[in-house]
N, C-alpha and C positions, 0 to 999 in steps of 0.2 A: 505381908511382903510387898515392897514398893513396886509399882508398875513401871515398865519400860516405856519410853516414848515411841509412839507409832512412827513408822517409816512410810513416807509417801509411796504409793503403788503397791503396798501390801494390805490385804483385805481379807475378811472372812467370806466364806462361801465361794461359789463358782460364778464366773463371768463368761462371756462368749468364748474367749480364748481357752478357758479351762474346759468348756463343754465340747471343744473341738478335739480334745485329746482322745486317743483310742480306748482308754479305760474309763471315760467319763460316765458310762452307763452304770458304773458301780457307785457313783456319788448319790448318797441318800441323806438328805438333811434331817429326816425324821429319825430320832433315836429312841430306843426303848428306855423306860425308867430303870434306875438301879435295881438289882435283884433284892428280894426280901432279906437275905442275910446281910446285905450291905446296909439296908434301911435299919435293920435291927442294931447294927454296929453304931450307926449314927445316933439312934435313939439312946443307946447306952452311954455314949460320950467317951471321954478318955478312960483308959484302963491303967492298972498298975504296971510299972515298968517291967517287972519279971515276966508278965504275960506276953510281951513282945520283946524278945532279946535284942541286945545291941549288935552292932556291926561285927564285933569280934566273935560272936556266937552264931553268926549267920549260917555257916555250914551245918552245924549241929541242928539248928532250928529247921532248916529245909530238908536235911537228909538224915536226921536222927530218927530214932524209933519212937520217941515220945510224941503224944498228941500236942498240937500247938494251936494257939488262937490265930485263925486265918484272916479275920477281918477286924480292924480296929485301929486306934491311934494312941500314942503316948506323948505327953509333953514333958520334956526333961528339964531339970533344974538349971542346966547350962544354957537354956534358950533354944535347944534343939528339939526335934520331934522324930518319932518313928511312926510309920504308916504301913499297914498290911492289908492286902486285898486279894480275894480269891475269885477267879473267873472260870466258869464252865465254857469250853470252846468246842461245841459239837462239830464233827466233821473235819476238825483241824488237826494236823500232825505237828510235832515239834519242828520237823524240817521246814514246814511251811512258814513257821514263825521266823526261823533264821533267814529264809528267803525274803520275807517281808521287810525285815530290818535292813537288809542290804538293798532291796529294790526301791523303797519309797523315798530314800534320802536325797535324791538329786532333783526333784521336781515338786514345787509347792502343791500342784494339783493332785499329786499322788498322796502327799501328806494329809491333805484335807479330807480324803476318803475316810481316814482313820477317826477323826472327830470333827465332823462338819460344822459344829457349833463352837469350836474353840481353836482349831488349828489355822494359823495364818500363813506361815512361810517356813521353808526348810531349805538347806543347802549344805553340802559337804565343805568343810574348811579346806581340805585337800582332796584332789581327785583320787578315788579308790583305785586299786590296782586293776589293770585290764585283765579280763578273763577270769576274775575271781568269782566265786559263788558261795552261797551259804555264809557261814561264820567268817570265812576268809575275806568276804567283801566288806563287812562293816567293822570287825574287830581291828583296833588300831586306828580307826577313823574318828573324826569329831564332826558331829552333826550340829549345825547352828540352827536353832528353832525359835520362831515367834509363836507363842500360844497363850491363850487365856487359861489361867488357873483360877477358877471362880471368876471374878470380875477384873482381875489384875492381868495385864498383858506382860508376860515374862519373856525375856530374850535369854535363852539358855544355850550353853555349850555342853553337849552330851558326848563325852569321850568314851567310846566303847573299848573295853579292855578284856583281856583273856580271863575266863572264869578262874583259872589257876591263880592269877594275881590277887583275887579276893578270897582265896582259900577253898574254892569249890573244885574238888578233885574226885567226886563220886564217879564210880565206873559207869553208871548209867549214862553219863554225859558223853561217853565215847562213841555212842551211836545215836545220831539225831532222829532215828526212827523211834527211839525209846524215850529220849529226853533231850532238852537243851536248856541253857540258862543264859539269858542276855544280861550282861553286866556293864555298868558304866559309872564313871565319875561325873557328877553333875556340877557344872560351873556356870558362871555368868557369861553371857555373850558379849557384854559391853566392858568387861573388866577382867584382868587376869586373876580371878578369884574362884576357887572351887568351894562348893557349899554342901556337898553330900554325895551319896552313893545310891544306886538302884540295882535291883536284881529281879528279873522276871524268870522264874523257874517254870518250865513247861514240861509236863510229863504225860505220856500217853495213858489214856484210860479207855474203858469200853465206850465206843461210839465217838471218840475224838481225843481231846486233851483237856487237862486242867492247868490253868496258869495260876501261880502263886507269886504275887508281887510284894516286894519289900522296898521301903525307902527309909534311909537314915539321913536326916537333913539338919543343917545348922549346928550350933554349939561347937563341940570339939572337932566336928568334921570340916570346919571352915579352914582353908589354907590358901596361900598364894602360889601362883605358878612361877613367879619371878620375884625380884626384890621389891618392885613397886606393888605387886600383888600381895606380898607378905605384909607390907605396911597397911594396905587396905584391909587385909584379912584380920589383922590385930584389932583394927577399929571396928570391923563388922562383928567380931566376937563379943565386943562390949556393948554394941548398940542393937544388933539384930537379935530379937527374941521372937521366935515363931510362936504363934498363938493358936487357940482352938479353931478359929476361923481358917487359918492356913492349913491345919491338919485336915479339917473337914473338906475343904476345897480340893486338896490333893487326893483324898480318898475318893471323893465323888468323881473327879476327873478320870482317874484310873478305872473306876467301876463303870463309867460310861463308855470310854474309848475301847477297852479290851473286848467287851461283848459285841460292840458295833463292828470291830475288826473281824471277829469270828463270824459275823453274819454274812460277810462277802468273801473272806479270804480263800476258802476252798475253790470257789468259782474263779476268782481272780487269778489264783495260782495256776489253775488248770489252763487258763487262757493265755497267760503271759510268762509263765516260768520257762518255757522253751526246753522242757525236759530236765530242769534242775532237780526235780524230785529224785532223780537217779544218782545225784552227786551227794555224798554224805561226808560231813566234816568231822574228823576225829583228831587230827594233829593238834588242834588248839588246846584240847584238854590234856592230852598226853605230854604237852610241852615241847 
């Protein structure tokens, strides 16, 4: 995947102004290596497409009764890819994850807590509604991010959408103490082109939560946001073919950032949520 051009004033890591932020003591540039089950998936390489279902079967894959492959990647004939990652999140609740996705998106120094070796910059395209919390703060908003996926600097537009729009209506999502799912359309930050979808399903388990992440990227998922974007998307479908290096880089990135988030999120939430843990978001799933 082609790198974006760096923007002056945007940088990896913390500088003096970042260290002055009240949450800076949560910044830890040392990250744990990927979990053994992730390393096993990387050693295995690409898997047959039926083992990682497509976007149209996402709800059944995440909420059905059959066992599924939780870690791996598929390269599709149309130039797209599917990536799946599972993350243990001890001490984390689904509600904390909803809080995080609303809280971190207004300040680069917050975003860098999440992946200190890859996250560069973040900002909301529009200002989120005042007084909102949980899902209501980020659903409907677009986060513009600069981050490294592998060695490529990617400028993305992450448009968070209601789970219902992607077909996720499981009743467990009605109570964010039990489960949540973060859903988004992934696009380019420098052009009106969308390139894929993501879903992070978080369910409560003994001792915390388990996150199950899915990405459907490239190929038939490329589309334009307007007329100009449509022309660019048609060209991208012909020329953009995601490869094994792209799939591995995305899998590793997710497998690094989500456990790192879990390592500090309970303490961060306790210090900065301001009591948001008592506010639960149900209306977004019920419609």
